[in-house]
C-alpha positions as CSV (number, residue, x, y, z in Angstrom):
1,M,-115.2,11.1,0.0
2,S,-118.6,11.0,1.8
3,T,-121.6,12.7,0.4
4,P,-124.0,14.7,2.6
5,S,-126.6,12.0,2.3
6,Q,-124.2,9.5,3.9
7,L,-123.7,11.7,6.9
8,V,-127.4,12.1,7.7
9,N,-127.5,9.1,10.0
10,W,-124.4,10.1,12.0
11,P,-125.2,10.8,15.7
12,D,-124.8,14.3,17.0
13,V,-121.8,13.5,19.2
14,P,-121.5,17.0,20.8
15,A,-125.2,16.8,21.7
16,Q,-124.8,13.4,23.3
17,V,-121.7,14.6,25.3
18,Y,-123.5,17.7,26.5
19,G,-126.6,15.7,27.3
20,K,-124.6,13.3,29.5
21,F,-122.8,16.3,31.1
22,I,-126.1,18.0,31.9
23,E,-127.5,14.8,33.3
24,S,-124.5,14.4,35.6
25,L,-124.8,18.0,36.8
26,G,-128.4,17.4,37.8
27,A,-127.5,14.2,39.6
28,S,-124.7,15.9,41.5
29,G,-127.0,18.5,43.1
30,V,-126.5,21.5,40.7
31,P,-129.7,23.7,41.0
32,S,-132.3,22.7,38.4
33,E,-132.4,26.3,37.1
34,V,-128.8,26.2,36.2
35,V,-129.2,22.7,34.6
36,E,-132.1,23.9,32.5
37,R,-130.3,27.1,31.4
38,L,-127.3,25.0,30.3
39,R,-129.6,22.5,28.5
40,K,-131.2,25.4,26.6
41,T,-127.8,27.1,25.8
42,L,-126.0,23.9,24.8
43,L,-128.6,21.7,23.2
44,Q,-131.4,24.0,22.0
45,D,-129.6,27.2,21.1
46,K,-126.2,25.5,20.4
47,N,-124.5,28.6,21.7
48,L,-121.0,27.8,22.9
49,T,-119.7,31.3,23.4
50,E,-118.1,32.3,26.7
51,V,-120.8,34.9,27.3
52,A,-123.7,32.5,26.8
53,L,-122.1,29.9,29.1
54,K,-121.5,32.4,31.8
55,E,-125.0,33.7,31.6
56,A,-126.4,30.1,31.8
57,I,-124.3,29.3,34.8
58,L,-124.3,32.6,36.7
59,A,-127.7,34.1,35.8
60,E,-130.0,34.4,38.8
61,S,-133.3,34.7,37.0
62,P,-135.3,31.6,36.0
63,L,-135.9,30.8,32.3
64,P,-138.9,32.6,30.8
């Protein structure tokens, strides 16, 4: 069985996947405000609730 010290060097796969997803959104013409809100929600806050994602996508105010 793996010890926690052996897992330290493992990549954060969800963060890599979300990062690529966010990059592709930006490249496909999604407004930069939406991309930045999703980046904050998924990568910084790591908040994957339905409410948080809806707010990130549908909010009309810019990030503070």
